[in-house]
N, C-alpha and C positions, 0 to 999 in steps of 0.2 A: 504494500500500500504506500502510495506517495504521500510524504509529509508536506503539508501546506504551511510554509513559513510565512509569518505575518509581519507587517511593518512594525518596527519597534521591539521585536523579540531579540533577546540576547542569546547568542549561540557560541559554540566552540567546536573545533575539530575533534573528532573522537580519538584520533591517534596523533596528536601534535607533539606532545612532550617526548623528548629523546631520553631524558633521565629524570629522576625524582626531584632533583634540586632546581630544575628549570621552571620558570614561571609559565603559567597558562596564558594562551592568547585568547582574547575575547572579541567578539564582533557583534554588531547589531544590524538587523535587516533594514535596509534603506529602500529597497525596491523588491516588491513581491514578484514571484515568477508567474507569468501569464503566457498565453499562447504566443504573443508577439514580443515578450520581454523576458530577459534572464533574471534570475535571482542575483541581487547585488548586496554585498555586505560592507559595512564600514568598520575599520579596525579601531577598537576602543583603546587598547593599550599597546605601546610599542613592544615588539617582541623580536625574536631572532630572524623573522622573515619580513615583517611589515612594520612600518612606522604608524603611530597613532594618526588617524585622519585619512589613511589610505583606503581606497575602495577596491574591492576585489569581486570577481565573479567565480564562485566555486564551480569546479567541473562536474562533480557528482554530489550535489547537496544531500540527497536522501541517504547515500551510503556514508558520507563523510562528516555530517554535522549533527550536533546534539543541542537541543534547547537546554539552557542552564539557568539556575537561580543565582545571579551574580550579587554578591554582598559588597558593601562599601569597602570593607576591610580587604577584599581581594585586590583592590587597586592601590592600596597604600604602597609607597615606594615604586610605583609604576609610572611611566610617562604616559600622560593622557592629555586630551584636548578639552578645554573649558571655555566658556564665555565669562570672563571675570567681571565682577560687579563694579570695580572702582573706575576703570577707564572704558568699560563696555567693549573690550577687545577680545578676539578669539586668540587664545594663547595655548602653547604646548609646554608642559612642565611636569615635574615629578610631584605626585600627590603625597603630602606629608601628614595630612589630617583630613577628617571628614566631620561634618556637622550633624549632630543628631545620633540616633541609635544606629546600630549596624543593620539597617533595613535592606531589603532586596532593591536593587536598582531597576527602575522602570522608566520607560521613555514615553513622554506625552507628545502627541502630534499637535503642534501649534502652528497653523499656517503652513509655511514651507520649511519648518524646523522640526527636529526631534530634540526635546530637552529633558534631561533626567530629573527625577523627583528628589535628588540629593545634591548637596554642595560639597566640593572638595577645596582644600587650601594648598597653595604652593608657597615655598619660600621665594623671596624676591630680593632684588638689590635696593628696593625702596624701603621706607620705614615699616610699612604694613605688608602682611602676607596677601597674596592675590587669592581670591576665592570666587567660586562660581560653579554652575551646573555643567555637567557633560553636555556638549552642544554639537549638533549635526545640522548643517545647512543642506537640505535636500535638493537645492537648485545648483549646487556646485557640480560641474561636470566630473565624470569618472576620472580618477587619477591612475 
């Protein structure tokens, strides 16, 4: 039976990790598979193959992907992309802290964006840490 991956779902590859110490790679569905469209994933955290913000088209999604329950703590010390609240810029950095409980990360479809339900903080060279939600612009062309 074919799995129907939905916009905003968090997935990972079933057989990604080479060894137990390697960090997992997480992706979010940014385009659902249809008769005329391929499934497209957005890379949430930088990993050994993809940089955060990279979009990919998996070759065999049904065989290779698994839907996951991603927690905020899974992304600590990981390079991720947020829209920070201070300057309203999209930035890539290493998450050092998250706000709130260790809830499951969910994405809300807001116009042409997917925005997470949780905020992360980055260290920065300015006085204050940068903080904001995971952020995906659905109008950016595939990279």
